[in-house]
C-alpha positions in Angstrom: 10.1 -2.2 -15.7 10.0 -2.6 -12.3 11.3 -0.3 -9.8 14.2 -0.3 -8.3 15.0 -1.5 -4.7 16.6 1.7 -4.4 13.1 3.3 -4.7 11.8 2.0 -0.9 15.4 2.2 0.2 15.1 5.9 0.9 14.1 7.4 5.0 11.4 9.4 3.3 8.3 7.4 3.8 6.5 10.1 3.8 7.2 11.5 0.0 7.1 7.4 -1.1 3.0 7.5 -0.3 3.3 10.7 -2.1 5.1 9.6 -4.9 3.1 6.3 -4.9 -0.5 7.8 -6.3 -0.5 7.0 -9.9 2.3 4.2 -9.9 0.5 1.2 -10.8 0.5 -1.9 -9.2 0.5 -4.9 -10.6 -0.4 -8.9 -8.3 0.7 -12.3 -11.0 -2.2 -14.6 -8.4 -2.8 -17.7 -9.9 -1.3 -16.9 -12.8 -4.1 -14.0 -13.6 -1.8 -10.7 -13.7 -4.2 -8.3 -12.4 -3.3 -4.0 -11.3 -4.1 -0.6 -11.3 -3.3 3.5 -11.2 -2.9 3.4 -6.9 -5.1 6.4 -5.9 -4.6 6.8 -1.8 -1.9 5.7 0.3 -0.9 5.8 3.9 2.4 6.9 5.1 3.4 5.0 8.6 7.3 6.4 9.7 8.0 3.9 12.4 9.8 3.6 16.0 8.2 7.3 16.2 4.7 7.3 14.7 2.5 5.8 17.8 -0.2 4.9 14.3 2.6 2.5 13.3 2.8 -1.1 14.3 6.5 -1.0 14.9 5.5 2.3 17.4 8.9 2.1 19.8 10.4 -0.5 18.1 7.7 -3.1 18.7 8.7 -6.5 17.4 6.2 -8.7 17.5 6.2 -12.3 15.0 3.7 -9.5 12.5 5.8 -7.1 12.4 9.3 -8.4 11.9 8.7 -7.9 8.5 9.1 -4.0 9.1 12.3 -4.2 10.3 14.0 -5.5 7.4 14.7 -3.6 4.1 12.8 -1.8 2.9 11.3 -3.6 -1.2 8.9 -6.4 0.5 5.1 -6.3 1.7 3.4 -6.2 4.2 0.3 -7.6 4.0 -1.5 -8.1 7.8 -5.2 -9.2 8.9 -7.7 -6.3 9.8 -10.4 -6.8 12.0 -10.3 -10.8 11.5 -11.3 -10.1 8.4 -9.4 -6.9 6.0 -5.6 -8.5 4.4 -4.4 -4.5 4.2 -1.2 -4.8 2.0 1.5 -2.3 3.3 5.2 -1.5 0.9 8.1 -1.5 4.0 10.2 0.7 2.4 14.4 2.5 3.9 16.7 0.4 5.1 16.8 -2.3 7.3 15.8 -1.4 11.5 13.4 1.7 10.4 10.0 0.2 10.5 8.9 2.3 7.7 6.2 1.3 5.6 2.9 2.3 3.3 0.2 1.7 3.8 -1.4 1.0 -0.2 -5.3 2.3 0.2 -7.2 2.7 -3.1 -6.5 2.2 -6.8 -8.1 2.5 -10.0 -8.0 -0.9 -12.0 -6.6 -0.3 -15.6 -5.2 -4.3 -16.1 -7.7 -7.6 -16.2 -10.5 -6.6 -14.8 -12.8 -8.7 -15.3 -11.2 -10.9 -13.1 -11.2 -7.7 -10.7 -15.1 -8.1 -10.5 -15.4 -12.0 -10.5 -13.4 -11.6 -6.7 -15.9 -8.7 -6.2 -18.9 -10.0 -6.9 -20.0 -7.0 -9.3 -20.0 -6.0 -12.8 -20.0 -2.6 -13.2 -16.5 -1.2 -12.4 -17.5 1.6 -9.9 -15.0 4.2 -7.8 -17.1 3.4 -4.1 -15.6 -0.7 -4.9 -11.6 0.7 -5.5 -11.5 2.8 -2.5 -10.6 1.3 0.6 -7.3 -1.4 1.5 -9.4 -4.4 2.3 -11.3 -3.5 -0.3 -8.4 -3.1 -2.7 -7.3 -7.0 -1.8 -10.1 -8.0 -2.1 -10.4 -6.8 -6.1 -6.4 -7.7 -6.6 -6.8 -11.2 -4.0 -3.9 -10.7 -2.2 -3.7 -12.6 1.7 -1.9 -12.8 4.5 -0.1 -15.5 2.0 1.2 -12.2 0.6 3.1 -11.1 3.6 7.2 -11.1 2.9 7.0 -11.7 -0.2 10.1 -9.3 -2.8 8.5 -6.3 -4.9 10.6 -6.9 -6.9 9.7 -11.0 -8.1 7.0 -12.3 -10.0 3.6 -11.6 -7.1 3.7 -8.4 -6.8 5.4 -5.1 -7.8 5.5 -1.7 -9.5 6.0 0.3 -12.0 5.4 3.3 -13.7 3.5 4.0 -16.8 3.7 7.1 -17.3 0.3 8.9 -14.8 2.5 12.0 -13.4 0.3 14.6 -14.3 -1.3 13.3 -11.0 0.4 15.1 -9.0 -1.0 18.1 -8.7 -4.6 16.6 -8.0 -3.2 15.4 -5.2 -4.5 15.7 -1.3 -2.9 16.0 1.5 -4.6 15.3 5.1 -4.5 13.0 8.6 -4.7 9.5 7.6 -8.3 7.6 8.5 -8.8 5.0 11.9 -5.9 5.8 14.3 -7.2 8.3 17.0 -6.0 6.1 18.9 -2.0 7.8 18.4 -3.8 11.3 19.6 -1.4 14.1 18.2 0.2 11.6 15.3 -3.6 10.5 14.4 -3.6 14.5 12.7 -0.4 14.3 10.5 -0.5 14.8 7.6 0.5 11.0 5.9 -2.6 10.2 3.9 -2.5 11.0 -0.1 -5.1 10.5 -1.9 -5.8 11.7 -6.1 -9.3 13.9 -6.5 -11.2 12.3 -8.8 
């Protein structure tokens, strides 16, 4: 069952980022359903977070979706080549988001491996946000989708025993954010 919209409306973006570990991310791209459980996330605390695209309430065409009510996708292009998937959280005008950085596939493995040009699944294929979107077929055209819809959604399939295996640390690639780069907003499932 898809997550209720209220799940994404919490102001506790760090709590949501941690809680998403072990939850299943599904996509339906071109009529093919693929997915797997989330293994890595990062929280971005909107206007007060120097690492956030919406720091100081910076509103642009790209970030506008972050200011919408939680429960939507925020997909943007990084380095001109990688589409990165985020989930918008909190209420309207509170631009929190969770970057989905990694997953382990459980559904649609043949399609996932085909998208990657691989024949065998290895954890190193799915441990980065650009790798995740490539494997799942997510592109910038999947920006601003309702997570209650039929293209991208999240389910809890009962992997709750993973919670004690979560490592917490600073986010990756946000050194420009000064002390905010050191915040413990990254969550990774220990292998």
